[in-house]
PLY file of the C-alpha trace (Angstrom):
ply
format ascii 1.0
element vertex 306
property float x
property float y
property float z
element edge 305
property int vertex1
property int vertex2
end_header
-0.20 -0.09 -0.04
1.36 3.39 -0.95
2.64 5.75 1.94
1.33 9.06 2.41
3.71 11.77 2.29
1.94 13.78 4.26
0.55 11.93 7.47
-2.61 12.33 9.00
-1.37 13.71 12.03
0.06 16.94 10.04
-3.20 17.06 7.77
-4.87 17.09 11.30
-2.66 19.84 12.25
-3.79 22.08 9.53
-7.36 21.27 9.82
-7.31 22.96 13.07
-5.42 26.11 11.36
-8.58 26.27 9.33
-10.81 26.64 11.91
-9.17 29.75 13.00
-9.30 30.83 9.10
-13.10 30.40 8.80
-14.23 29.93 5.02
-13.95 33.38 4.17
-9.74 33.29 4.67
-9.69 29.44 3.70
-11.40 29.38 0.56
-8.90 31.56 -1.18
-6.40 29.37 -0.18
-7.64 26.51 -2.15
-8.80 28.48 -5.43
-6.26 28.00 -8.20
-4.71 24.51 -6.60
-6.34 22.43 -8.96
-8.45 20.42 -6.41
-12.11 20.20 -6.50
-14.24 19.81 -3.48
-16.35 17.19 -2.79
-18.40 15.71 0.39
-16.32 16.04 3.54
-15.57 12.45 5.44
-15.15 14.34 8.42
-17.64 16.48 9.37
-16.83 17.49 12.79
-16.03 21.11 13.73
-17.31 24.38 12.02
-17.35 25.73 8.73
-13.54 26.03 8.32
-12.83 22.37 9.39
-15.61 21.24 6.80
-14.37 23.39 4.02
-10.59 22.02 4.52
-12.08 18.35 4.66
-14.04 18.72 1.44
-10.58 19.18 -0.37
-8.01 17.41 1.87
-10.34 14.31 1.78
-10.43 14.14 -1.83
-6.39 14.14 -2.06
-4.30 11.06 -2.97
-1.53 11.78 -0.34
0.74 9.14 -1.63
0.71 10.99 -5.25
3.69 13.14 -5.17
2.37 15.57 -7.84
-0.99 16.32 -5.87
1.06 16.29 -2.54
3.00 19.35 -3.76
0.13 21.35 -4.77
-1.26 20.70 -1.52
1.41 21.88 0.27
1.46 25.14 -1.84
-1.99 25.39 -0.48
-1.06 24.71 3.27
1.80 27.53 2.59
-1.10 30.05 1.67
-2.95 28.72 5.10
-0.18 29.71 7.32
0.44 32.94 5.50
-3.52 33.85 6.20
-3.00 32.41 9.70
0.05 34.61 10.53
-1.93 37.56 9.93
-4.68 36.17 12.24
-2.66 35.42 15.03
-0.69 38.74 14.73
-3.66 40.76 14.81
-5.38 38.87 17.88
-5.50 40.85 21.32
-3.53 39.28 24.24
-4.28 39.85 27.36
-1.08 39.36 28.89
0.50 41.59 26.15
2.71 39.00 24.37
3.89 40.63 21.22
2.59 39.07 18.15
6.17 38.26 16.47
6.67 35.98 19.73
2.80 34.65 19.57
3.43 33.68 15.78
6.66 32.24 16.62
5.03 29.66 19.49
2.54 28.68 17.32
4.67 28.19 13.99
7.04 26.21 16.12
4.08 23.68 17.17
2.90 23.42 13.56
6.66 22.92 12.26
7.41 20.05 14.78
4.18 18.35 13.28
5.55 18.98 9.73
8.82 17.69 11.02
7.83 14.24 11.46
7.27 13.75 7.68
10.55 15.10 6.94
9.01 18.41 5.92
10.36 21.93 7.20
8.65 25.38 7.14
11.32 27.88 6.13
11.22 31.89 7.60
9.48 32.68 4.13
6.60 30.02 5.15
7.86 27.89 2.39
7.19 23.94 3.11
10.17 21.68 1.68
11.49 18.47 1.96
8.67 16.36 0.05
7.54 15.73 -3.39
9.05 17.22 -6.45
12.22 18.95 -5.25
11.51 22.81 -4.73
14.24 25.22 -6.39
16.98 25.56 -4.22
17.15 29.27 -5.13
13.56 29.94 -3.47
15.21 30.91 -0.09
17.88 32.79 -1.37
15.71 34.66 -3.60
13.58 35.48 -0.32
16.69 36.96 1.35
17.77 39.02 -1.77
14.43 40.27 -2.11
14.40 41.22 2.04
17.95 42.93 1.28
16.86 45.05 -1.64
13.69 46.11 0.37
16.35 47.55 3.06
18.16 49.24 0.44
14.80 51.01 -0.80
14.07 51.88 2.76
17.49 53.39 3.71
17.39 55.20 0.04
13.99 56.57 1.17
15.35 57.75 4.47
18.22 59.56 3.10
15.98 61.48 0.47
13.95 62.47 3.13
16.78 64.07 4.79
17.93 65.72 1.70
14.76 67.18 0.12
17.04 68.64 -2.68
17.19 65.28 -4.36
13.28 65.09 -4.64
11.84 68.98 -4.76
10.62 69.67 -8.38
11.53 66.65 -9.71
9.00 63.95 -11.26
8.38 60.17 -10.75
11.32 58.91 -13.23
13.98 61.35 -11.90
12.87 59.94 -8.25
13.01 56.64 -9.69
16.59 56.75 -10.71
17.58 57.55 -7.30
16.13 54.47 -6.09
17.99 52.96 -9.21
21.33 54.26 -8.29
20.89 52.73 -4.79
19.91 49.26 -5.85
22.56 49.31 -8.42
25.58 50.36 -5.64
24.32 47.49 -3.48
23.86 44.61 -6.42
26.38 45.53 -8.47
24.65 47.25 -11.50
22.01 44.30 -11.67
19.26 46.77 -11.17
17.77 48.26 -14.34
15.01 50.77 -14.98
12.25 50.53 -17.83
13.14 46.92 -18.43
10.43 44.72 -20.75
8.92 42.46 -18.59
5.38 40.78 -19.00
3.16 43.00 -20.83
5.40 46.20 -20.37
8.34 47.97 -19.25
8.48 48.12 -15.38
10.42 51.07 -13.19
12.61 48.82 -11.30
13.90 45.02 -12.23
16.36 43.62 -10.29
17.27 40.06 -12.19
20.27 37.92 -10.78
21.19 35.01 -12.30
18.37 34.93 -15.01
15.87 34.89 -12.19
14.01 38.23 -11.31
14.01 38.81 -7.43
12.19 42.11 -7.65
9.75 43.83 -9.67
9.06 47.64 -9.32
6.55 50.06 -10.06
7.40 53.70 -8.61
3.76 55.76 -8.14
2.93 59.55 -7.25
-0.22 59.18 -5.19
-2.88 60.42 -7.35
-5.92 59.32 -5.37
-7.67 56.18 -4.44
-8.89 55.08 -8.32
-5.24 55.91 -9.54
-3.61 53.89 -6.99
-6.11 50.87 -7.74
-5.05 50.98 -11.31
-1.33 51.32 -10.51
-1.75 48.00 -8.75
-3.18 45.96 -11.76
-0.39 47.87 -13.97
2.18 46.37 -11.59
0.62 42.91 -12.27
0.37 43.50 -15.75
4.42 43.28 -15.93
4.65 40.21 -13.87
5.32 37.04 -15.20
4.93 33.03 -13.31
8.30 33.37 -12.25
8.43 36.51 -10.48
7.43 36.16 -7.00
8.17 39.44 -5.33
7.28 42.76 -6.08
7.50 46.71 -4.85
5.38 49.68 -5.01
7.39 52.69 -3.82
4.78 55.40 -3.17
5.97 58.82 -3.70
3.40 61.33 -1.38
3.41 64.93 -1.43
1.37 65.91 0.86
1.54 67.55 4.29
0.21 65.11 6.23
1.08 61.51 4.27
-0.09 59.40 7.12
-3.84 59.19 5.71
-2.67 58.38 2.29
-0.38 55.85 3.62
-3.17 54.18 5.67
-5.53 54.30 2.62
-2.89 52.72 0.31
-2.53 49.95 2.50
-6.25 49.69 3.24
-6.53 49.27 -0.97
-3.95 46.66 -1.09
-5.83 44.81 1.81
-9.04 45.09 0.53
-8.03 44.23 -3.12
-10.07 40.86 -4.13
-6.83 39.22 -4.80
-5.12 40.13 -1.92
-5.00 36.68 0.56
-2.58 37.69 3.05
-1.62 40.78 4.93
1.36 41.13 7.61
1.69 43.52 10.28
3.25 46.89 8.93
6.84 47.38 10.28
6.72 50.39 12.43
10.49 51.28 11.92
10.70 51.22 8.02
6.94 52.06 7.49
7.14 49.19 5.10
3.98 46.88 4.78
3.68 43.75 3.26
0.77 41.93 1.32
0.38 38.76 -0.90
-1.85 38.69 -3.96
-2.74 36.07 -6.33
-2.56 36.96 -10.20
-5.44 37.31 -12.23
-4.14 34.89 -14.52
-5.97 31.24 -15.54
-3.18 29.50 -13.72
-2.85 31.81 -11.02
0.29 32.37 -8.97
1.00 33.91 -5.71
2.89 37.56 -5.49
4.71 39.27 -2.14
3.93 43.13 -2.79
5.84 45.42 -0.70
4.67 49.03 0.01
7.20 51.64 0.88
5.77 55.07 1.41
7.83 58.33 0.78
7.41 61.09 2.24
8.60 63.84 -0.25
7.95 67.50 -0.98
0 1
1 2
2 3
3 4
4 5
5 6
6 7
7 8
8 9
9 10
10 11
11 12
12 13
13 14
14 15
15 16
16 17
17 18
18 19
19 20
20 21
21 22
22 23
23 24
24 25
25 26
26 27
27 28
28 29
29 30
30 31
31 32
32 33
33 34
34 35
35 36
36 37
37 38
38 39
39 40
40 41
41 42
42 43
43 44
44 45
45 46
46 47
47 48
48 49
49 50
50 51
51 52
52 53
53 54
54 55
55 56
56 57
57 58
58 59
59 60
60 61
61 62
62 63
63 64
64 65
65 66
66 67
67 68
68 69
69 70
70 71
71 72
72 73
73 74
74 75
75 76
76 77
77 78
78 79
79 80
80 81
81 82
82 83
83 84
84 85
85 86
86 87
87 88
88 89
89 90
90 91
91 92
92 93
93 94
94 95
95 96
96 97
97 98
98 99
99 100
100 101
101 102
102 103
103 104
104 105
105 106
106 107
107 108
108 109
109 110
110 111
111 112
112 113
113 114
114 115
115 116
116 117
117 118
118 119
119 120
120 121
121 122
122 123
123 124
124 125
125 126
126 127
127 128
128 129
129 130
130 131
131 132
132 133
133 134
134 135
135 136
136 137
137 138
138 139
139 140
140 141
141 142
142 143
143 144
144 145
145 146
146 147
147 148
148 149
149 150
150 151
151 152
152 153
153 154
154 155
155 156
156 157
157 158
158 159
159 160
160 161
161 162
162 163
163 164
164 165
165 166
166 167
167 168
168 169
169 170
170 171
171 172
172 173
173 174
174 175
175 176
176 177
177 178
178 179
179 180
180 181
181 182
182 183
183 184
184 185
185 186
186 187
187 188
188 189
189 190
190 191
191 192
192 193
193 194
194 195
195 196
196 197
197 198
198 199
199 200
200 201
201 202
202 203
203 204
204 205
205 206
206 207
207 208
208 209
209 210
210 211
211 212
212 213
213 214
214 215
215 216
216 217
217 218
218 219
219 220
220 221
221 222
222 223
223 224
224 225
225 226
226 227
227 228
228 229
229 230
230 231
231 232
232 233
233 234
234 235
235 236
236 237
237 238
238 239
239 240
240 241
241 242
242 243
243 244
244 245
245 246
246 247
247 248
248 249
249 250
250 251
251 252
252 253
253 254
254 255
255 256
256 257
257 258
258 259
259 260
260 261
261 262
262 263
263 264
264 265
265 266
266 267
267 268
268 269
269 270
270 271
271 272
272 273
273 274
274 275
275 276
276 277
277 278
278 279
279 280
280 281
281 282
282 283
283 284
284 285
285 286
286 287
287 288
288 289
289 290
290 291
291 292
292 293
293 294
294 295
295 296
296 297
297 298
298 299
299 300
300 301
301 302
302 303
303 304
304 305
């Protein structure tokens, strides 16, 4: 009899996670996975658990191809669960990051029994068709690129002459210089990718580790259009993107909040991370509109320029 590549205990662990997500957060995780729901064999629990079982009970867990697709669903579930855990009120005042680390440790222990490992970026590796070894490296390069952009933003705000009376492209070029210096000239501007030319493209070893589209805030309707424009420049291999948002207002805070709200409420948004109070950076995971969709992490970096 074929051996399950993901044990019943591990699946039960993720079923418990589904109870915290509920149907509204769980359903997008399964959409686009190629699985079709059926009648759940296990009908105990609430709506989230029943929805999970309607899919999981009809997966052949000894089939490597199906397991690999299921693990991708579990990754989306973990991202959504992190948002839930970090957004909960804790009467003991335990920091959100600490609460999440404790929950993730419990889940990781279950996966480890199946020879699976959950990475810092919430990728599950070690079973099925081998994942590309460069995935974790790309995540680290992306994180470093975001750090460079945030430092460049801070310096630009300290030296307003670098942005005063300058248009979007001129400000973009300052960021291009910063990324080019940090990554040995491997960042380019106005580069053909997808359906057009993206403002910033960081390509390393023939892989795009960051696709960026710079925008000056022009109102809610315009920003919604900007999000779709960014996705028009993405291809299935592109997993990381950034939206540097240039704001020329006396009080940028309401605009930052509105931009983050528009991303969080986007119909294809499946995960929202707690904003970083130090850098002002907010992260989101959005699904592409393709008939064979993939997920993209999008970072919003606000720039207070005058």
